[in-house]
C-alpha positions, 0 to 999 in steps of 0.5 A, spaced: 535 522 926 529 523 930 529 520 936 522 517 938 518 509 939 520 508 932 528 509 933 527 505 939 525 499 935 529 499 929 536 503 930 537 501 938 537 494 936 541 494 929 547 498 933 548 492 939 547 487 933 553 489 930 556 490 936 555 483 938 558 481 931 564 485 933 566 481 938 567 475 933 559 472 935 553 472 929 557 477 924 551 474 919 545 477 924 547 484 922 544 482 915 538 484 919 541 491 922 541 495 915 534 493 914 532 495 920 535 502 919 531 503 913 525 503 916 527 510 920 531 513 915 534 513 907 540 507 906 545 513 904 544 515 911 544 509 915 550 507 911 553 513 913 552 513 920 554 506 921 561 506 918 564 510 923 561 505 928 564 499 925 570 502 925 570 504 932 568 499 934 574 495 929 579 498 933 576 495 941 576 489 938 583 488 934 586 491 940 582 484 944 585 480 939 592 483 936 595 476 937 590 471 934 589 471 928 592 468 921 596 472 917 597 468 911 589 468 911 589 475 911 595 477 906 590 473 901 584 476 902 584 483 904 587 485 896 581 482 894 577 485 898 579 493 896 578 490 889 570 489 891 571 496 894 573 499 889 568 495 884 562 497 889 563 504 889 563 504 882 556 501 881 553 503 887 547 507 883 546 500 880 544 495 885 539 495 889 539 493 896 534 488 895 538 485 889 545 485 893 541 481 899 538 476 894 545 474 892 547 474 899 541 470 901 542 465 896 550 464 897 548 463 905 542 459 904 547 453 899 553 454 904 549 453 911 544 448 907 549 443 905 553 444 912 547 442 915 544 437 911 549 434 906 556 434 909 557 427 913 564 429 917 562 437 920 568 437 923 573 436 917 577 442 915 578 446 908 584 448 906 586 455 904 584 455 897 586 461 893 581 461 887 575 460 893 579 465 898 579 472 893 572 470 890 569 469 897 573 476 898 571 481 892 564 479 893 565 480 901 568 487 899 563 489 894 557 487 899 559 490 904 561 497 901 554 497 899 549 494 905 555 493 910 553 485 909 560 482 908 560 477 913 556 471 909 562 472 904 567 471 908 564 467 912 563 462 907 571 462 906 573 462 914 568 457 917 571 451 913 577 452 915 575 450 921 580 455 925 581 455 932 575 460 934 580 465 937 584 464 931 577 465 927 574 471 930 581 475 931 582 474 923 575 475 922 576 483 926 582 485 923 580 483 915 574 487 917 577 493 920 582 494 913 575 492 910 572 498 913 578 503 913 578 503 906 571 504 905 571 510 909 574 515 904 570 512 899 564 514 903 566 520 905 568 522 897 560 520 896 557 524 901 555 519 905 560 520 911 559 527 912 560 532 919 553 531 921 553 523 920 559 522 924 555 526 929 550 521 929 554 514 930 558 518 936 551 518 939 550 511 937 556 509 939 555 507 947 550 501 945 555 498 940 560 497 945 553 495 950 554 489 943 560 488 944 561 487 952 554 481 950 559 478 945 565 477 949 561 474 955 557 469 951 563 467 947 568 466 953 561 461 955 561 457 948 565 451 946 568 450 939 564 446 936 557 449 939 560 456 937 561 454 929 554 450 929 551 457 932 555 461 927 552 456 921 545 456 923 544 464 924 547 463 916 542 459 914 536 462 918 538 469 916 539 467 909 532 464 908 529 470 910 533 474 905 530 469 900 523 469 902 523 477 903 525 478 896 520 472 893 514 474 897 
């Protein structure tokens, strides 16, 4: 991992964004993190470096939100995510990064576009749905394994439930803690995470802590309605960019 000026403009903001996402704010922003890192390193190397950072960050975030989560939602989502992760590990070499991001972009664009342009009562809660939760979680596990981009499929299920802000954040954090721990042995088996990548992860981890601190401070001052509107807006923006990048 060569540290130069380009590194500071790509890898540094990418890791900080992952930290902000681990605070519960703006998880969809991390859709641009892997592309930023692949400017200076191969995709496999970027994925291998990021995973331990995500796990270290998960442990910090889980401690903060250890009492604020929805167990019933997690009981539905985690097993399906594990299936998606397994499928991702078996088919990783068959999907291009661009195609995966295009699929995520379509999902996020339709989801956020419906919220902003067609949904009349934006505060109305959706009911828990086994089928929708299972499909979204499976896709989240698959895309998380392939490009660390499970945030948008997860949001497709969690956001309409309109949980209390802290419960939403805690549920999401604990979900991805399990997702990332399930991914780790598969990454090691594929030699994506190894001793060298782990050393790089340790070097970069303080940037994730900085992002977590920034995210926590922002969460304290954002009211619940604005919090949800920001998340939908981030999904719409990042999804639109993914579609634009794929089509041009």
